[in-house]
HTML snippet that shows the backbone in 3Dmol.js (N, CA, C, O; Angstrom):
<script src="https://3Dmol.org/build/3Dmol-min.js"></script>
<div id="view" style="width:600px;height:400px;position:relative"></div>
<script>
const pdb = `
ATOM      1  N   MET A   1     -43.738  -5.677 -11.568  1.00  0.00           N
ATOM      2  CA  MET A   1     -41.903  -5.131 -11.223  1.00  0.00           C
ATOM      3  C   MET A   1     -41.668  -6.972 -10.488  1.00  0.00           C
ATOM      4  O   MET A   1     -42.376  -7.763  -9.866  1.00  0.00           O
ATOM      5  N   ASN A   2     -40.005  -6.945 -11.129  1.00  0.00           N
ATOM      6  CA  ASN A   2     -39.505  -7.759 -11.222  1.00  0.00           C
ATOM      7  C   ASN A   2     -38.281  -7.502  -9.916  1.00  0.00           C
ATOM      8  O   ASN A   2     -37.387  -6.659  -9.836  1.00  0.00           O
ATOM      9  N   VAL A   3     -38.714  -8.697  -8.908  1.00  0.00           N
ATOM     10  CA  VAL A   3     -37.501  -8.017  -7.124  1.00  0.00           C
ATOM     11  C   VAL A   3     -36.172  -9.545  -7.942  1.00  0.00           C
ATOM     12  O   VAL A   3     -36.607 -10.498  -8.587  1.00  0.00           O
ATOM     13  N   GLN A   4     -35.010  -9.372  -7.710  1.00  0.00           N
ATOM     14  CA  GLN A   4     -34.071  -9.914  -8.357  1.00  0.00           C
ATOM     15  C   GLN A   4     -34.283 -10.884  -6.390  1.00  0.00           C
ATOM     16  O   GLN A   4     -34.728 -10.428  -5.337  1.00  0.00           O
ATOM     17  N   GLU A   5     -33.745 -12.202  -6.716  1.00  0.00           N
ATOM     18  CA  GLU A   5     -33.840 -12.707  -5.318  1.00  0.00           C
ATOM     19  C   GLU A   5     -31.826 -12.685  -4.785  1.00  0.00           C
ATOM     20  O   GLU A   5     -30.961 -12.848  -5.646  1.00  0.00           O
ATOM     21  N   THR A   6     -31.591 -12.534  -3.784  1.00  0.00           N
ATOM     22  CA  THR A   6     -30.057 -11.759  -3.367  1.00  0.00           C
ATOM     23  C   THR A   6     -29.337 -13.048  -2.438  1.00  0.00           C
ATOM     24  O   THR A   6     -29.545 -13.279  -1.247  1.00  0.00           O
ATOM     25  N   LYS A   7     -28.854 -13.450  -2.939  1.00  0.00           N
ATOM     26  CA  LYS A   7     -27.684 -14.349  -1.329  1.00  0.00           C
ATOM     27  C   LYS A   7     -27.667 -13.951  -0.495  1.00  0.00           C
ATOM     28  O   LYS A   7     -26.954 -13.000  -0.816  1.00  0.00           O
ATOM     29  N   PHE A   8     -27.912 -13.756   0.783  1.00  0.00           N
ATOM     30  CA  PHE A   8     -27.178 -13.261   1.432  1.00  0.00           C
ATOM     31  C   PHE A   8     -25.897 -13.588   2.101  1.00  0.00           C
ATOM     32  O   PHE A   8     -26.285 -14.537   2.781  1.00  0.00           O
ATOM     33  N   SER A   9     -24.638 -13.459   2.379  1.00  0.00           N
ATOM     34  CA  SER A   9     -23.939 -14.501   2.458  1.00  0.00           C
ATOM     35  C   SER A   9     -23.615 -13.547   4.142  1.00  0.00           C
ATOM     36  O   SER A   9     -23.758 -12.329   4.026  1.00  0.00           O
ATOM     37  N   SER A  10     -23.328 -13.910   5.174  1.00  0.00           N
ATOM     38  CA  SER A  10     -22.801 -13.278   6.473  1.00  0.00           C
ATOM     39  C   SER A  10     -21.588 -13.616   6.613  1.00  0.00           C
ATOM     40  O   SER A  10     -21.088 -13.185   7.652  1.00  0.00           O
ATOM     41  N   LYS A  11     -20.503 -14.605   5.558  1.00  0.00           N
ATOM     42  CA  LYS A  11     -19.426 -14.362   5.621  1.00  0.00           C
ATOM     43  C   LYS A  11     -18.980 -13.168   4.643  1.00  0.00           C
ATOM     44  O   LYS A  11     -17.878 -12.620   4.686  1.00  0.00           O
ATOM     45  N   GLU A  12     -19.623 -12.977   4.094  1.00  0.00           N
ATOM     46  CA  GLU A  12     -19.315 -12.319   2.773  1.00  0.00           C
ATOM     47  C   GLU A  12     -19.405 -10.935   3.607  1.00  0.00           C
ATOM     48  O   GLU A  12     -18.255 -10.519   3.750  1.00  0.00           O
ATOM     49  N   PHE A  13     -20.321 -10.090   4.196  1.00  0.00           N
ATOM     50  CA  PHE A  13     -20.813  -9.634   4.649  1.00  0.00           C
ATOM     51  C   PHE A  13     -19.405  -8.978   5.968  1.00  0.00           C
ATOM     52  O   PHE A  13     -19.162  -7.799   6.224  1.00  0.00           O
ATOM     53  N   LEU A  14     -18.836 -10.018   6.467  1.00  0.00           N
ATOM     54  CA  LEU A  14     -17.974  -9.609   7.590  1.00  0.00           C
ATOM     55  C   LEU A  14     -16.587  -8.851   7.306  1.00  0.00           C
ATOM     56  O   LEU A  14     -16.066  -7.838   7.773  1.00  0.00           O
ATOM     57  N   ARG A  15     -15.951 -10.501   5.598  1.00  0.00           N
ATOM     58  CA  ARG A  15     -14.456  -9.582   5.438  1.00  0.00           C
ATOM     59  C   ARG A  15     -15.210  -8.101   4.936  1.00  0.00           C
ATOM     60  O   ARG A  15     -14.660  -7.100   5.396  1.00  0.00           O
ATOM     61  N   ARG A  16     -16.313  -7.876   4.117  1.00  0.00           N
ATOM     62  CA  ARG A  16     -16.194  -5.898   3.362  1.00  0.00           C
ATOM     63  C   ARG A  16     -15.861  -5.881   4.941  1.00  0.00           C
ATOM     64  O   ARG A  16     -14.685  -5.885   5.306  1.00  0.00           O
ATOM     65  N   ARG A  17     -16.879  -5.861   5.830  1.00  0.00           N
ATOM     66  CA  ARG A  17     -17.423  -4.568   6.947  1.00  0.00           C
ATOM     67  C   ARG A  17     -15.806  -5.076   7.958  1.00  0.00           C
ATOM     68  O   ARG A  17     -15.376  -4.316   8.826  1.00  0.00           O
ATOM     69  N   ARG A  18     -15.231  -6.188   7.694  1.00  0.00           N
ATOM     70  CA  ARG A  18     -13.624  -6.022   8.250  1.00  0.00           C
ATOM     71  C   ARG A  18     -12.515  -6.713   7.732  1.00  0.00           C
ATOM     72  O   ARG A  18     -11.763  -6.708   8.707  1.00  0.00           O
ATOM     73  N   PRO A  19     -12.226  -7.002   7.293  1.00  0.00           N
ATOM     74  CA  PRO A  19     -11.076  -7.030   6.325  1.00  0.00           C
ATOM     75  C   PRO A  19     -10.062  -7.474   6.932  1.00  0.00           C
ATOM     76  O   PRO A  19      -9.588  -8.514   6.475  1.00  0.00           O
ATOM     77  N   GLU A  20      -9.644  -7.085   7.691  1.00  0.00           N
ATOM     78  CA  GLU A  20      -8.802  -7.245   8.660  1.00  0.00           C
ATOM     79  C   GLU A  20      -8.762  -8.298   9.822  1.00  0.00           C
ATOM     80  O   GLU A  20      -7.811  -8.327  10.604  1.00  0.00           O
ATOM     81  N   LYS A  21      -9.825  -9.161   9.912  1.00  0.00           N
ATOM     82  CA  LYS A  21      -9.531 -10.031  10.810  1.00  0.00           C
ATOM     83  C   LYS A  21     -10.388 -11.276   9.406  1.00  0.00           C
ATOM     84  O   LYS A  21     -11.437 -11.891   9.597  1.00  0.00           O
ATOM     85  N   PHE A  22      -9.612 -11.320   8.219  1.00  0.00           N
ATOM     86  CA  PHE A  22      -9.648 -12.414   7.757  1.00  0.00           C
ATOM     87  C   PHE A  22      -8.446 -12.311   7.195  1.00  0.00           C
ATOM     88  O   PHE A  22      -8.044 -11.316   6.592  1.00  0.00           O
ATOM     89  N   SER A  23      -7.699 -13.563   7.415  1.00  0.00           N
ATOM     90  CA  SER A  23      -6.300 -14.094   7.159  1.00  0.00           C
ATOM     91  C   SER A  23      -5.958 -13.906   5.472  1.00  0.00           C
ATOM     92  O   SER A  23      -4.868 -13.545   5.027  1.00  0.00           O
ATOM     93  N   ASP A  24      -7.393 -14.308   4.514  1.00  0.00           N
ATOM     94  CA  ASP A  24      -6.202 -14.261   3.310  1.00  0.00           C
ATOM     95  C   ASP A  24      -6.515 -13.052   3.471  1.00  0.00           C
ATOM     96  O   ASP A  24      -6.003 -12.971   4.588  1.00  0.00           O
ATOM     97  N   SER A  25      -7.029 -11.781   3.257  1.00  0.00           N
ATOM     98  CA  SER A  25      -7.598 -10.863   2.777  1.00  0.00           C
ATOM     99  C   SER A  25      -6.179  -9.624   2.521  1.00  0.00           C
ATOM    100  O   SER A  25      -6.354  -9.249   3.680  1.00  0.00           O
ATOM    101  N   THR A  26      -5.357  -8.996   2.182  1.00  0.00           N
ATOM    102  CA  THR A  26      -4.871  -8.070   2.379  1.00  0.00           C
ATOM    103  C   THR A  26      -4.894  -6.799   2.589  1.00  0.00           C
ATOM    104  O   THR A  26      -5.996  -6.321   2.859  1.00  0.00           O
ATOM    105  N   ILE A  27      -3.561  -5.770   2.524  1.00  0.00           N
ATOM    106  CA  ILE A  27      -4.329  -4.515   2.593  1.00  0.00           C
ATOM    107  C   ILE A  27      -3.305  -4.130   2.467  1.00  0.00           C
ATOM    108  O   ILE A  27      -2.260  -4.486   3.012  1.00  0.00           O
ATOM    109  N   ARG A  28      -3.758  -2.355   0.767  1.00  0.00           N
ATOM    110  CA  ARG A  28      -3.011  -2.284   0.517  1.00  0.00           C
ATOM    111  C   ARG A  28      -2.631  -0.689   0.050  1.00  0.00           C
ATOM    112  O   ARG A  28      -3.122   0.173  -0.679  1.00  0.00           O
ATOM    113  N   GLU A  29      -1.168  -0.884   1.142  1.00  0.00           N
ATOM    114  CA  GLU A  29      -0.617   1.023   0.935  1.00  0.00           C
ATOM    115  C   GLU A  29      -0.391   1.290  -0.012  1.00  0.00           C
ATOM    116  O   GLU A  29       0.084   0.649  -0.949  1.00  0.00           O
ATOM    117  N   THR A  30      -0.840   2.734   0.136  1.00  0.00           N
ATOM    118  CA  THR A  30      -0.686   3.479  -1.251  1.00  0.00           C
ATOM    119  C   THR A  30      -0.058   4.849  -0.938  1.00  0.00           C
ATOM    120  O   THR A  30       0.121   4.991   0.272  1.00  0.00           O
ATOM    121  N   GLY A  31       0.179   5.493  -1.400  1.00  0.00           N
ATOM    122  CA  GLY A  31       0.938   7.107  -1.298  1.00  0.00           C
ATOM    123  C   GLY A  31       1.146   7.759  -3.114  1.00  0.00           C
ATOM    124  O   GLY A  31       0.920   7.240  -4.207  1.00  0.00           O
ATOM    125  N   THR A  32       1.695   9.159  -2.675  1.00  0.00           N
ATOM    126  CA  THR A  32       1.754   9.421  -3.679  1.00  0.00           C
ATOM    127  C   THR A  32       3.007  10.856  -3.169  1.00  0.00           C
ATOM    128  O   THR A  32       3.174  11.627  -2.224  1.00  0.00           O
ATOM    129  N   LEU A  33       3.703  10.499  -4.634  1.00  0.00           N
ATOM    130  CA  LEU A  33       5.349  11.395  -4.474  1.00  0.00           C
ATOM    131  C   LEU A  33       5.222  12.127  -5.660  1.00  0.00           C
ATOM    132  O   LEU A  33       4.640  11.680  -6.649  1.00  0.00           O
ATOM    133  N   ASP A  34       5.809  13.380  -5.598  1.00  0.00           N
ATOM    134  CA  ASP A  34       5.666  14.801  -6.610  1.00  0.00           C
ATOM    135  C   ASP A  34       7.177  14.080  -7.169  1.00  0.00           C
ATOM    136  O   ASP A  34       8.086  13.378  -6.727  1.00  0.00           O
ATOM    137  N   ARG A  35       6.818  14.681  -8.287  1.00  0.00           N
ATOM    138  CA  ARG A  35       8.345  14.245  -9.693  1.00  0.00           C
ATOM    139  C   ARG A  35       9.634  14.804  -8.398  1.00  0.00           C
ATOM    140  O   ARG A  35      10.451  14.318  -7.616  1.00  0.00           O
ATOM    141  N   VAL A  36       9.098  16.148  -8.860  1.00  0.00           N
ATOM    142  CA  VAL A  36       9.561  16.969  -8.419  1.00  0.00           C
ATOM    143  C   VAL A  36      10.379  16.923  -6.772  1.00  0.00           C
ATOM    144  O   VAL A  36      11.493  17.403  -6.980  1.00  0.00           O
ATOM    145  N   VAL A  37      10.353  16.836  -6.429  1.00  0.00           N
ATOM    146  CA  VAL A  37       9.853  16.074  -4.920  1.00  0.00           C
ATOM    147  C   VAL A  37      11.403  15.077  -4.642  1.00  0.00           C
ATOM    148  O   VAL A  37      12.465  15.303  -4.062  1.00  0.00           O
ATOM    149  N   LEU A  38      10.683  13.608  -5.601  1.00  0.00           N
ATOM    150  CA  LEU A  38      11.701  12.569  -5.653  1.00  0.00           C
ATOM    151  C   LEU A  38      13.084  13.212  -5.938  1.00  0.00           C
ATOM    152  O   LEU A  38      14.097  12.991  -5.275  1.00  0.00           O
ATOM    153  N   GLU A  39      12.977  14.196  -7.218  1.00  0.00           N
ATOM    154  CA  GLU A  39      14.596  14.024  -7.655  1.00  0.00           C
ATOM    155  C   GLU A  39      14.804  15.660  -7.270  1.00  0.00           C
ATOM    156  O   GLU A  39      15.327  16.260  -8.208  1.00  0.00           O
ATOM    157  N   HIS A  40      14.554  16.390  -6.266  1.00  0.00           N
ATOM    158  CA  HIS A  40      15.165  17.203  -6.022  1.00  0.00           C
ATOM    159  C   HIS A  40      15.967  15.710  -4.651  1.00  0.00           C
ATOM    160  O   HIS A  40      17.135  15.793  -4.271  1.00  0.00           O
ATOM    161  N   PHE A  41      15.208  14.790  -4.276  1.00  0.00           N
ATOM    162  CA  PHE A  41      15.839  14.061  -2.874  1.00  0.00           C
ATOM    163  C   PHE A  41      16.758  13.479  -3.635  1.00  0.00           C
ATOM    164  O   PHE A  41      17.986  13.497  -3.716  1.00  0.00           O
ATOM    165  N   LEU A  42      16.275  13.197  -3.927  1.00  0.00           N
ATOM    166  CA  LEU A  42      17.751  11.774  -5.541  1.00  0.00           C
ATOM    167  C   LEU A  42      18.951  12.343  -5.203  1.00  0.00           C
ATOM    168  O   LEU A  42      19.844  11.826  -4.532  1.00  0.00           O
ATOM    169  N   SER A  43      18.924  13.726  -5.832  1.00  0.00           N
ATOM    170  CA  SER A  43      20.421  14.474  -6.321  1.00  0.00           C
ATOM    171  C   SER A  43      20.784  15.042  -4.839  1.00  0.00           C
ATOM    172  O   SER A  43      21.961  15.254  -4.551  1.00  0.00           O
ATOM    173  N   THR A  44      19.975  15.225  -4.124  1.00  0.00           N
ATOM    174  CA  THR A  44      20.711  16.342  -1.829  1.00  0.00           C
ATOM    175  C   THR A  44      21.606  14.625  -1.952  1.00  0.00           C
ATOM    176  O   THR A  44      22.744  14.428  -1.526  1.00  0.00           O
ATOM    177  N   LEU A  45      21.117  14.043  -2.332  1.00  0.00           N
ATOM    178  CA  LEU A  45      21.606  12.353  -1.493  1.00  0.00           C
ATOM    179  C   LEU A  45      22.727  12.380  -1.193  1.00  0.00           C
ATOM    180  O   LEU A  45      22.852  11.969  -0.039  1.00  0.00           O
ATOM    181  N   ASN A  46      24.051  12.779  -1.832  1.00  0.00           N
ATOM    182  CA  ASN A  46      25.457  12.358  -1.662  1.00  0.00           C
ATOM    183  C   ASN A  46      25.814  14.202  -1.404  1.00  0.00           C
ATOM    184  O   ASN A  46      26.949  14.549  -1.730  1.00  0.00           O
ATOM    185  N   THR A  47      24.975  15.170  -0.909  1.00  0.00           N
ATOM    186  CA  THR A  47      26.081  16.579  -0.453  1.00  0.00           C
ATOM    187  C   THR A  47      25.143  15.774   1.768  1.00  0.00           C
ATOM    188  O   THR A  47      25.641  16.009   2.869  1.00  0.00           O
ATOM    189  N   ARG A  48      24.382  15.288   1.599  1.00  0.00           N
ATOM    190  CA  ARG A  48      24.146  15.077   2.955  1.00  0.00           C
ATOM    191  C   ARG A  48      24.201  13.935   3.849  1.00  0.00           C
ATOM    192  O   ARG A  48      23.832  13.812   5.017  1.00  0.00           O
ATOM    193  N   ASN A  49      25.112  12.583   2.486  1.00  0.00           N
ATOM    194  CA  ASN A  49      25.697  11.448   2.571  1.00  0.00           C
ATOM    195  C   ASN A  49      24.897  10.825   3.975  1.00  0.00           C
ATOM    196  O   ASN A  49      24.973  10.743   5.201  1.00  0.00           O
ATOM    197  N   GLN A  50      24.202  10.515   2.961  1.00  0.00           N
ATOM    198  CA  GLN A  50      22.814   9.986   3.521  1.00  0.00           C
ATOM    199  C   GLN A  50      23.076   8.188   2.022  1.00  0.00           C
ATOM    200  O   GLN A  50      22.421   7.160   2.192  1.00  0.00           O
ATOM    201  N   GLU A  51      23.533   8.256   1.483  1.00  0.00           N
ATOM    202  CA  GLU A  51      23.119   7.172   0.205  1.00  0.00           C
ATOM    203  C   GLU A  51      23.146   6.141   1.247  1.00  0.00           C
ATOM    204  O   GLU A  51      21.932   6.067   1.439  1.00  0.00           O
ATOM    205  N   LEU A  52      23.769   5.117   2.225  1.00  0.00           N
ATOM    206  CA  LEU A  52      23.713   3.955   2.240  1.00  0.00           C
ATOM    207  C   LEU A  52      22.574   3.862   3.196  1.00  0.00           C
ATOM    208  O   LEU A  52      22.220   2.828   3.764  1.00  0.00           O
ATOM    209  N   GLN A  53      21.901   5.332   3.350  1.00  0.00           N
ATOM    210  CA  GLN A  53      20.119   4.561   4.522  1.00  0.00           C
ATOM    211  C   GLN A  53      19.673   5.214   3.005  1.00  0.00           C
ATOM    212  O   GLN A  53      18.616   4.587   2.932  1.00  0.00           O
ATOM    213  N   PHE A  54      19.686   5.610   2.375  1.00  0.00           N
ATOM    214  CA  PHE A  54      18.785   4.754   1.003  1.00  0.00           C
ATOM    215  C   PHE A  54      18.572   3.694   0.042  1.00  0.00           C
ATOM    216  O   PHE A  54      17.637   3.211  -0.597  1.00  0.00           O
ATOM    217  N   GLU A  55      20.121   3.484   0.233  1.00  0.00           N
ATOM    218  CA  GLU A  55      20.533   2.008   0.190  1.00  0.00           C
ATOM    219  C   GLU A  55      19.247   0.300   1.051  1.00  0.00           C
ATOM    220  O   GLU A  55      18.761  -0.761   0.660  1.00  0.00           O
ATOM    221  N   ASP A  56      19.291   0.908   1.973  1.00  0.00           N
ATOM    222  CA  ASP A  56      18.664   0.460   3.201  1.00  0.00           C
ATOM    223  C   ASP A  56      17.084   0.240   2.401  1.00  0.00           C
ATOM    224  O   ASP A  56      16.590  -0.659   1.721  1.00  0.00           O
ATOM    225  N   PHE A  57      16.589   1.678   2.931  1.00  0.00           N
ATOM    226  CA  PHE A  57      15.006   1.856   3.152  1.00  0.00           C
ATOM    227  C   PHE A  57      14.827   1.329   0.742  1.00  0.00           C
ATOM    228  O   PHE A  57      13.736   1.219   0.182  1.00  0.00           O
ATOM    229  N   ALA A  58      15.771   1.210   0.247  1.00  0.00           N
ATOM    230  CA  ALA A  58      15.587   0.724  -1.653  1.00  0.00           C
ATOM    231  C   ALA A  58      15.228  -1.158  -1.381  1.00  0.00           C
ATOM    232  O   ALA A  58      14.324  -1.913  -1.738  1.00  0.00           O
ATOM    233  N   LYS A  59      16.109  -1.261  -0.814  1.00  0.00           N
ATOM    234  CA  LYS A  59      16.490  -2.647  -0.268  1.00  0.00           C
ATOM    235  C   LYS A  59      15.083  -3.652   0.524  1.00  0.00           C
ATOM    236  O   LYS A  59      14.475  -4.695   0.284  1.00  0.00           O
ATOM    237  N   LYS A  60      15.083  -2.523   1.603  1.00  0.00           N
ATOM    238  CA  LYS A  60      13.588  -2.990   2.273  1.00  0.00           C
ATOM    239  C   LYS A  60      12.278  -2.680   1.309  1.00  0.00           C
ATOM    240  O   LYS A  60      11.318  -3.448   1.250  1.00  0.00           O
ATOM    241  N   TYR A  61      12.374  -1.469   0.579  1.00  0.00           N
ATOM    242  CA  TYR A  61      11.076  -1.936  -0.306  1.00  0.00           C
ATOM    243  C   TYR A  61      10.798  -2.465  -1.634  1.00  0.00           C
ATOM    244  O   TYR A  61       9.744  -2.378  -2.265  1.00  0.00           O
ATOM    245  N   VAL A  62      12.077  -3.119  -2.025  1.00  0.00           N
ATOM    246  CA  VAL A  62      11.417  -4.265  -3.127  1.00  0.00           C
ATOM    247  C   VAL A  62      11.417  -5.610  -2.850  1.00  0.00           C
ATOM    248  O   VAL A  62      11.470  -6.534  -3.663  1.00  0.00           O
ATOM    249  N   LYS A  63      11.352  -5.667  -1.571  1.00  0.00           N
ATOM    250  CA  LYS A  63      11.265  -6.943  -1.078  1.00  0.00           C
ATOM    251  C   LYS A  63       9.629  -7.086  -0.745  1.00  0.00           C
ATOM    252  O   LYS A  63       9.081  -8.185  -0.826  1.00  0.00           O
ATOM    253  N   LYS A  64       8.597  -5.378  -0.205  1.00  0.00           N
ATOM    254  CA  LYS A  64       7.565  -5.991   0.173  1.00  0.00           C
ATOM    255  C   LYS A  64       7.304  -5.495  -1.446  1.00  0.00           C
ATOM    256  O   LYS A  64       6.244  -5.763  -2.011  1.00  0.00           O
TER     257      LYS A  64
END
`;
const viewer = $3Dmol.createViewer("view");
viewer.addModel(pdb, "pdb");
viewer.setStyle({}, {cartoon: {color: "spectrum"}});
viewer.zoomTo();
viewer.render();
</script>
C-alpha cells in the first residue's frame, strides 16, 4: 500500500473550524430572489410611496 504523508497544520484546522475567529476570513452572504417577485416589487414602488427607501437601500447595497 502506498500511504501519502500529509502535513497537519493546526492553524488551517482551526481556520476551517472557526473562520470567524481569523481577521482575514470573510463571510459571504447569499440569497435568492425570484424574478417575478422583484419585478412586482419594483413596479409597485411608486404606488406605495417607497422610492426614497428603495434609493437608500440601493446605495447601501452598492457600498457592500
